[in-house]
N, C-alpha and C positions, 0 to 999 in steps of 0.2 A: 254569371258571366254576362256582360252587356252585349247586346246585339249591335253590330255596326250600323250606323245611320245610313239609309239608302241615299246614294248620290242623286241629286236632282239636276235636270237640264231643262232649258227653255229654248224652243225654236220659234222664231217670230217670222211671219211672212208679212211684208209691207204692201199696202195698197189703199185704195179708197173704197168705202162701203157704197153700195148702190148699184143697181143693174146697169146704169148708164156708163159706169166705169169698168165693167167686168172684163172687157177685152182690150183695154187701153195699155199702153206701154208701162205706165206706172203700176199696173196691177200684176206684174209678173211674179212678185213675191207671194201674193194671195194665191195665184194659180199653182205655184210650186208647192206651197204648204197644203193645199187641198189634195194634191196628188199624194203627198207624204201621208196625210191623215188616212186617205183611202187605203194605201198600202199597209198601214199599221192597224187598220180596223178601228180607228179612233175618230169619234165624231167631235167636230169643233162646234159645239152648240150651247155651251154654257155662257150666259151673259153676265159678265162681271169685270172689274178692273178696266172699265171703259173699252172693253173688247169682247170678242168671242174666243173661247178657249176650250180645249179638251185636254184630258190627261190619260196616260196609259203607262205601262211598264215596258221598257225596251232593254233587253239584255241585262236585266237586274237593276236598271236605273229608273227612277221616276222621270217621266218625260212629259212636259207641258208644251202644247202647240197653241200659238196665239195669233189672232188676226185683230190688230187694233182697229177700233171703230171710230177713232177720233178724227179721221181724215189724215192724210199723209204728214202734214206739217206739225202735228201734235202727237205723233206716234209714241214718243218717249214717255208720255204720261201713262199710257197703258202698260208699256214694258216695265216701267219703274214700279207701278202698283203691284203687278203680279210677282215680279222678281223679289220685291221687298217682303211681300206676304209669305212667300215660300222660301225665302232666304237663299236665293240663287245668285251667286256672284257673277259679275260681267264675263269672266272667263268661261262660264258655262251657259252663256246666252248667245245663240247663233242666229244671225239675221239674214234672211233671204230677200234680195231686193233687185230692182232694175238698175242697169248701168248704161248710160248713153255713150260712154266711151268705148264700149265693146260692140262689135257687130252682132246682129240678132243670132241668138243661140250660143254664143261664146260664153264660157264660164271662167270665173277667176275667184280663187279662194284667198282670203286675207285674214291674218290673226288679229289685226288691229289697224289703227290709222285714223286720219282725219275724215271729215264728211265728204270731201271731194265734190262739194256743190250739191249733194243730195239732201233735201230738206228733212226727209224722214230720219236719215242717219244723224243729221245735225241735231234734231230733236232728242234722239236717244242719247247721244253723247252729252248733251246739255243736262238732261234729267238724271242720267246715271252718274254724271260727274266723272266719266271714264271713257276712253277710246279703246280699252282693252277687251273688246268682244269680237269673236270670230264672225266673218261675213262670207256669204256666198253671193257673188255678184252675177247677175244674169243679163247678158247683153241684149239690148233692145234697139241698138242703132243710133247713130248720131243724126242731128238735124240735117235735112237735105239742103236748106238754105241758111247760111250764117245769120241772116237778119230775122229769121223766124223766131217767134216768141217761144222760150223754153217751156213754159207752162202749157202752151197749145200743143207742143210737140209730144210731151210725155203723156198728155191726155188724148192723143190721137190713137187710132187703131192701126194694126199691122196690115201690110199688103199680104196677098196670098202666099208669096214666097217667104216673107218674113215669118208669117204665122207657122208655116211648115217647119222652119228652122227652130223656132221657139218651142213648138210642141215636141220636137225631138229632144230638146235640151232640158226641159222642165223636170222630167223624171230623173235625169242625171243630177240636177241641182238638189233634188230631194235626197238622192243617194249620197251626195257629197256631204250633206248635213249629218247624216248618220255615220259616215266615214270619219268625220271630225270627232264624234263621240267615241267611236270604237278604236280608232287608230291614231288620233291626234291631227293637228292642223298640217304638219309637214307631209304626212302620208296623203292626206286629202288633196293638198296642193299638187303633189306629184301625180296623182291620178287624174285630177279634173281640171287643173289650170290649162287654159287653151283649148278645152274641149270644143270641137266644132262639128255640128251635124253634117253628115254626108249629103 
């Protein structure tokens, strides 16, 4: 009797490598996946696939956690390499990332869709050749001044109030990713869409 192949999932946190980017808006995904790794007792310390990754078993499934080290705009290269090697389809690749259209700390779950102006997501869509991967969007706030350069904004740090809101939502973002695996995108959206820190 053949043993059923263990289902594999990939959770990706987006960000830029380097200490200088650690607490910037663009690195919300890195911070969320670090919290997830800590909760699962999984070290993201293997250097391969143009990224840092770790692997563990979660509720009977193989789970890979990935932090691309390509810088944001080329994130898809790392995601494609790992997912192709372990034969993980887009529908089982969950991406955690920053969203400037949401106020700091707000969460939004999506099953698929366009890049919405996010270069990391644009890169992943381009390299995977698919938009059909789940996302956990983490609100980091819109530009204060319309004329402000977007790159400068996403590479800026949070105010004390914004940081407080984000710190409260990051564990929920990690929880939402696991909820997608356990209960599906619909249930995760019902539980976490619109989450707002008190």
